C-alpha positions, 0 to 999 in steps of 0.5 A: 499500499502506498500513501500520499497526502494529496487531497482529492478533487472534483469535476462537473458543470452546475446549476445554482442550488435551491434552498437545501435547508428547507428540504432537510430542515426536518432531519437533525443530526444526533447530538455528539455526531460528527458533521457530514461536512469535512475538511480537505485535510482529513483526505488522504489518498492510498493505492493498492495493486489488485488483480485488475490493476492499480486501485485508488482509495481515499481515507476519511475518518478512518475509513477507506473509500474506493474512488470511482467515477460518478458515471459508475453509479449508472451500473452495479459494478466497477472493474468487476467488483459489485457496487452494492454495499461498497465504500466508495468516493467520487470527486465531482462538481455539485449539480443540484438538489433532489428530493432525497439529496443531490446529484453531481454532473455526469451521472444520474446517480443520487447522493443521499444526505440525512443531515439537515442543512448540510447542503446550504453551503454548496452552490452549483459548480462547486468541486466536491469530495463525496464518500459513503456506502453504495446502495442498489436502487431497488428494481433498477440496474443502478446505484445510490450513495448513502453519504458519510462525508462531504468535503468542499475542494478548492477552484479548478485551477487551484486543484489542477496546480496542486495535484500536478505538483504532487504528481510530479513530485512522486513521478506518478505519470499514470496519475498525471494522465488521469489528471489530464482527462479530468481537466478536459472533462471539467473544461467541456462541462464548463464550456458547453462541450467545446475547447479550442486550442487556446482554452485555459483548460485545454492548456492545463490538459496539455501540461499535465500530458507533457509532464506524464510523457517527460516522466514516462520517457525518463528512464527509457534508454535511447537504444530501446526501440520498443520503449522509444515507440511506446513513448511515441504512441503514447504521445500521439494518443495523448496530444493527438497527431497535429500537436504531438507529431514533432515530439513523437518524431524524436522517439520514433527516429530513435526507434528506427535508428536502433532497429530500421525494420521496426514495423510499429515505428515505421507504420506510426511514422507513415500514419504521421505523414512521414516517408523515407527518402534519401536515407532519412525520414521526412514529411511528404512536403519536404520530400517533394521540395527536395525532389523539385529542387533536385530536378531544377538543379539537374535541369540547370546543369543539363541546360549548362551542358547543352549550352556548352555543347552547342557553343563548341558544336559549330560548323567547320570552314577551315578551307578556302573555296578553291582548296575545298573544291580541290579536296572534295574532287580528290576524295570523291575520285578516291571514294569511287576508286574502290573498297580500300579507298572507300574505307580510307575516306570513311576514316577521314570523314570526321575531320574534314571541312563541313562542306567536304564531309556532308558531300562525302556522306552522300557519296558513300550513301549513293555507293551503298557503303554507309555501313563503313561509318558508325555514329561513334566515328563522326562524334568529332564532326559538327552538328550539321554533318551528324544531322546529314549522317542521320538522314543518310543512314535512314535513307540507307535503312540502317535505322538502328544507327539512327536510334543509337544517335538518339541515345548517344549524341550530346547535342539535343538538336541532333537528337531531335532531328534524329527522332524526326528522321527516324519517324519519317522513315516509318511513315513515308510513301515507300515505307512498308508494314515491316519498316513501319513496325520496325520504326515504331518498335525502336521509338518505343524502346527509346521512350525508355532510354532517353530523357529531357526534351527528346521524351515529349517529342517521342511521344508526339511522333509515336502518337502520329504514327499509331494514332494513340496519344500516350505518355511515357515508357510504361504506357507505350511499352504496355500498348506495344506488348498488348496491341503491337500485333495489330499495328499495320502502319500509319495509313492503317490506324486502329481505334483512337486515330 
């Protein structure tokens, strides 16, 4: 048994009391008997451990009264213990006088007083401690209390402060939680069932809950994942998600630091609106801001890189007109001299003056030997040369090399030009069904291999070729897998054209 010298308190709104002395004037107190009215100094709280848990009693004039809620009188038992003939006590707010005694707010249970004039000093809203013998109301499933003693307690906030100090001193976090619930109940009764965030009762309630959480968390080690989760869950339960989220987060982060796979902790983090991103937990809004910042930074770097590429990727006109004509005739004659000369011409293509290089590309195309030159062979040539190279490759039917240029060329304008060239190869008048299907298949693959300005262009040209308006690789790949066999070319479109 543990004793503390804490006074009991009371709860509930109230009405003004009628002249109780008129009701009880006919009943006199026996000579020498103690008054039913007591003093707060006569109350001492004691706790006992029972099978159902900890039970609080109040000692008054040598007797122990089990503390119950006023609403418990509307039944016949409390925590499995029958109420009939049980010494009980209630803390409540004086409500009104009845024909047999009085009631407190929050209960229809009656408190019967046999002493004349005992209630004349009470008015509606007074905080009371009431102790007595619970008795069953005949033929009803409820009880009343034959009163042994009544103690008038202090005002609401006086009691709140007094109780809070005592519970904190005893490190009794469970009692602080009960105090917070009591404060809320009183505030709801006083303010008609509505408490806003700034209400004094609500502030006092949160202070009691925060003290309870602080005391509860003190002995829990930072590496105790289960213990830290329990504190976080208690915080959210008492303070709610909006108010308690940040406090709960500290404990949850300690829990997942010790045990990254702690199921309950990770679930509560998600319930509170947190997601795991880049190795840490953060709110969804913060994650989205980081993603936007990263995307903006990537776009900035990409723009700078492309601007640098475009600045360097300028036409080459190192030769004068006469020298250019002489070299062009010389190289064209060599190209027409035989296979060995053709390979030599191809190897020199990237280093030539633009006008010469562009002429040689079409010489090779006319000779049907563009296969001698791969996209990587002319990577050092100017953008204009590479654009002509893409057209020559498409004209020669070497579509995979065009697709390779779309994947690997650093110049966005060359890539965009190659996309249009490849699409045109599948839509031209001379494009048969086989070529159209090959082009669409290559374009669908490319939607998952490139990004940046080329991506929407791929969606557009695929839409023009197929008649379907889709976006992104997942959508196009799904369509191609499910409906590709039914695609017969741009002049024989299916639904959606």
